[in-house]
N, C-alpha and C positions, 0 to 999 in steps of 0.2 A: 119834023118838029121845028117850030119856029125859033129864031134866034132869041126872041124875048123870053121865051120859056126857059131856054138854056141859061140865060143870064140870071134869071130870077132864082133858078135852082142853085147856081154857083154861089150866089150871094147868101142864100140860106145856109149853105154848107159852111161858109166862112164865119157866119154869125155863131153857128153851133161850135165851131172850133174855138172861137174867141171865148165863148161862154165856158167851154170846158177848161181852157187854160186859166181863166179867171177863177173858176171854182177850185182848180188845183192850187192856184196861188193862195187863195183864201185858206184852204186846208193846211197848207204848209205854215202859214202865218199863225193859225190857231194852234197847230201842234207845237210850233216854236215857242209861242207865248205860254202854253201850258208847261213846257219843259223849264222855261225860265222861272215861272212861278214855283214849280216844284223844287228847283235848286235853291230858290230864295227861302222857301219854307225849311228846307234841310239845314241851311246855313244858320237860320234864326234859331232853330231847335238846338243845334250844336252849341251856338253861343250862349243860350240860356242854360244849358247843362254845365258848361264851363263856369258860368257865373255862380251857379248853385254850389258847385264843387269848391270854388274859391272861397265863397262865403262860409261854407262848412269848415274848410281848413282854418280860416281866420277864427271862427268860433271855437274850434277845438284847441287852437293855440292859446286863445284867451282863457278857456276853461282850465287848461293845464297850468297856465301862469297863476291863476287864482288858487288852484289846488296847492301849488308850491308855496304861494304866499301864505295860505291858511296853515300849512304844515309848519312853516317857519314861525308864524305867530304862536301856534300851539306849543312848539318847542320853547320859544322865548318865555311864554307864560308859565310853563312847567318849571323852567330853570329859575325864574323869578320867585315862584312859590317855594321851590326847594331852598333857595337862598334865604328867603324870609323865614322859613321854618328852622333852618340851621342857625340863623342869627338869633331867633327867639329862644331856641334851646340853649345857645351859648350864653345869652343874656340871663336866662333863668338859672343856669349852672353857676354863673358868676355871682348872681344875687344870693344863691343858696350858700356858696362858698364864703361870701362876704358876711352873711348872717351867722354862719358857723364860726367864722373867725372873730366876729364881733362879740360873740357870746363866750366868755372865758370858761374853761373847765374848772378853774379854781377862783375863789373870790376872798376878799377880806372877811373875817368873821363878824366885824362890826364896822359901822361907818362913822365918820367925823370923830376921829380918835387922835390921841397923842401917844407916841410910843414912850413907855417908861422903862421899867426894868427889862433888860435884854437877856438873851440866852447865855448861859454859863457865867453870868455876873456873880461876883462874890457879895455877900451881905449877911447881916445878922438875922435876917428874916428866914433864912433857909439853913437846914442842917448841912446841906451840900451846896454846890453851885446852883444857880437858878436854872430850872429845867425847861423853861419856856420863854415866851415873849408876852409882856404885859401891855394891854391896850387900855389906856386911861379913858374911861367914859363914865357918864353919870349912871347911877343906879336906875334900872328899868330900861336901859338901852336894848334894842332888839339884837339878839345874837343869832346868827344864821350858820348853817352848815357850810364850811369852806369848800366842800366838795360832796357830791352825792354818795350815799352809802347806807349802811345799816347801823342803827343804834345798838351798841353792845353793852353799854353801861349808862345808867342814868339814876340820879338821886343824891341823897345826902351822904355824908362821910366820904366825900370825894368819889362817890359812885364805886366805893370799894378800894380806893387808893389812899385812904386816910383822911382824918378830920382837917388837916391843913388846907385841903383843897375846897372845903365847904361843899356846897351843892355843885355837882359836876356832871358832864356828859362826855362819853367817848363814842366816836363813830368809826366803823371799819369801812375802808374804801376798797374799790376793786383792784387798785394797783398794789395792794399789800401793805398799805400804810394806814395809820390811824390818826385821827385828830381829837384833841382833848380840850374841853372848855370848862373853866373852873371859877369859883367864887360867885356863883350865880345866885340871883335873888329868887328865881323861879325857873323850873324845868318844865317845858311844854311838850316833850316827847317821851316815849317809853321804850324799853328794851325790845328789840325785834322790829321796830318800826323802820321802814325804808324812807329816807329823806332825799330830796333833790338839792342840787347846788343852789345856795341862796335861800333855802327854806328856813323859816324861823324854828329854832330848837329850844330857845330859852330867853331869859331876860338877865342882863348883867346885874351884879350886886357887889356885896362886901362881906360875904360869908367865909368862914374858915380863917386861916392865918393870913389876914389882909390888913393893910394899913390905910386903905381907902378904896372907894368904888373903882373897880376896873375889871377887865376880863383877862384871865390867865389862859394863854393859848399854847398848846403843844402839838408837835408832829412827832409821832412815835412809830417804831418798827414793830411793836407789839401793843396789845391793849393795856398793858400795865406800866406802872411807874418804873423809871430807870432805863427806858429804851428811847428816850427823846433825842431828836436831832434839831439843828438850828431851824426854827420855823420861818424866820424871815428869809434866809437863803433859799429855803425850799419853795416858799410862795413866789419869790422873785424868779426862780427858775421855771415856774409855771406861768409866768407872764403877769403876775399880780404886782402892782406898784405899791409896795408897802412903805 
């Protein structure tokens, strides 16, 4: 075999070896690139998961804060409503108490009067001392019940107490006392009638043993003559400015 042939064969072998090495190198490069890309993908996925978790944590924290805020607001609103309700109830109770206090349980039997003959006063007009308080008023003045109760006497002849009283009315009250109204020109109630404080029961006059138009008013411990107490002291003790 000639030397040229041998040389050509050797060169071919070298080329093949170089090609093999080059291919191997290319394979390593491709494999390395794929590994790097895979690692990069893994890192990116991990980072995205962490970001999602962080965002979820922030959102959960914000939601919890909102819930706490809403709960506090609800408690504050409930407390405010309760306070307003309590204040309204207190105001209503105070108003009711004031109204009750403003409305006296006893009143004067007539209005715009002058006090004349007083209780236990001596005089020629009476067989004994004066048994009541006289309120000087014109004939026809409205006479009202000094306190609520039941009419137990009404009519002429002093309603049973004698002609000196003229037309008269006696009212029984729940506290065991009686009020008497005499010298009336007209009686507008009847026996057994229930009357309220301040309700009209008669018109003042000058009937019976009277020297002029006035109302004779008594406070008694029984419905009959002879059990009277000082009516002015009694009314003042009840808060009436006589």
